[in-house]
C-alpha positions in Angstrom: -29.8 1.8 -46.1 -27.8 4.0 -43.7 -30.9 6.1 -42.9 -32.9 3.0 -42.1 -30.1 1.8 -39.8 -30.0 5.1 -37.9 -33.8 5.1 -37.5 -33.8 1.5 -36.3 -31.0 2.2 -33.8 -32.8 5.3 -32.5 -36.0 3.3 -32.1 -34.3 0.5 -30.1 -32.5 3.0 -27.8 -35.8 4.9 -27.3 -37.7 1.6 -26.6 -35.2 0.4 -24.0 -34.8 3.8 -22.2 -38.5 4.8 -22.1 -39.3 2.7 -19.1 -36.7 4.2 -16.8 -37.4 7.1 -14.4 -35.1 8.9 -12.2 -36.4 9.4 -8.7 -35.0 11.0 -5.6 -34.2 9.0 -2.4 -35.5 11.8 -0.1 -39.2 12.6 0.6 -40.5 16.1 -0.2 -42.3 18.3 2.2 -45.7 19.8 1.5 -45.9 23.5 2.5 -49.0 24.2 4.7 -49.9 27.3 2.7 -49.4 25.7 -0.7 -51.1 22.3 -0.2 -53.9 22.6 -2.8 -53.8 21.8 -6.5 -56.5 22.5 -9.1 -57.6 19.7 -11.5 -60.1 20.5 -14.3 -62.0 17.3 -13.8 -61.6 16.9 -10.0 -61.6 20.5 -8.6 -59.4 21.4 -5.7 -57.2 18.6 -4.3 -55.7 18.9 -0.8 -52.3 17.1 -0.7 -51.6 18.2 2.9 -54.4 16.8 4.9 -53.6 14.8 8.1 -55.2 11.6 6.8 -53.5 11.7 3.5 -50.8 9.1 2.6 -49.7 11.1 -0.5 -45.9 11.2 -0.9 -43.7 12.8 -3.5 -40.1 12.9 -4.3 -38.0 15.8 -5.4 -35.7 15.0 -8.2 
């Protein structure tokens, strides 16, 4: 009975805290020499182009 209660309590805590994410208030800066990322299905992605609206936060 005690083991079941512990598992149930852990599951409830995990369920209610899984949706929260901690984010930073400041915006990050993309370095001009390190602006590319490799994705297996997409190839090289440029996150630092002038027309990009990509933003990321450092946390």
